[in-house]
N, C-alpha and C positions, 0 to 999 in steps of 0.2 A: 377433449385431449385424454390423452390414459395417462398415466403414473408410468412414469418409468423409472425399471430397479438396472442395477448392476445385476442383481444376481436371480434367477428365475426363484421362483417355489419350490424347496426339494433338491436345489441343486446344490452341491455340497464343494467345488469347486475351490479355488486356493483365493477366491476373491471375496468370501465370508467375514464380514465383520468380526473383528477382534472384539471379547467382553473383558475388559481391564476390570472388572467390579471388586474380583476377587483383589486382584494386586495392590485394590486404593484402601479396601478393608483392612488387609494387613500392614498397610504405613502408616495408617490410623491408630491401627492399635497399636502399633508397634512405637509409635510418638507421644500414643498418650500412659504407655506403661512407664517410657522414659523419664515423660515428666511427673508424673508420681513417683519412683522413685526419689528423683529431685529434691521435689517436694517435700515429700519424707525423710529422706537419708542426710541431706546436705545438711550440715550445720556449719555456721563461720565463727570464727572468733572476732567480736565488734569491739575493738581497742577502744575506741572511743567512747563509746556505749560504756563501757567498764567502766573506764577512767570518769566518766563524769556521774556514775552511780558513786564512786569512791570518792570523790570529792564533796557529791552531797550529802555523803552519811556522813561526812568526816565533819561538814559545816555546818551540820544540822544538829550531831554530838557537842559539838562544842557548843552552841548559841542554847543547848539542852539542859549543860550545865554534868558534862561530861560524856560516856558513852562510847568509853576506852580507853585505854591508859595511854600516856603519853609516844610512848615506845609503840604500841599499833599504830597511830593516827602520823608517827613520824616514816611507817613502816608503807602508809598508803600514801604520802607525798614521797615519798619516793618512787612507788611504782607508778603517779602519775606521772611524774618528773622525766623517768623512762619511756614510758609511753610517749609523751609530748616529741621526744627528741625521736624514737622514733617514727613517729609521723611525720617530723620534720626535715628528714633524710629522706624519705618519700617522695616530699613535696620537693623537695631541693633533686630529685631523682630527676622528675617528669619535667 
């Protein structure tokens, strides 16, 4: 049985298959660039992580016998309270 084709070799009619390889390569490169830009330049403020580190620092300083003045410790505690209020507001919103 002979192989059937829609287009004969050397025929340049409207039934020639389209090569979409260049379009696929462009989309792939475009997406890779977007992902790299996002991964390299996107920085978010992690409020919960900052609050945890402030609490950890202040509690370590108190156990170690100092580590900062009382006003600094109180300021850290106030920052933690503010962050907790913001988180609770966001949770209540959802």
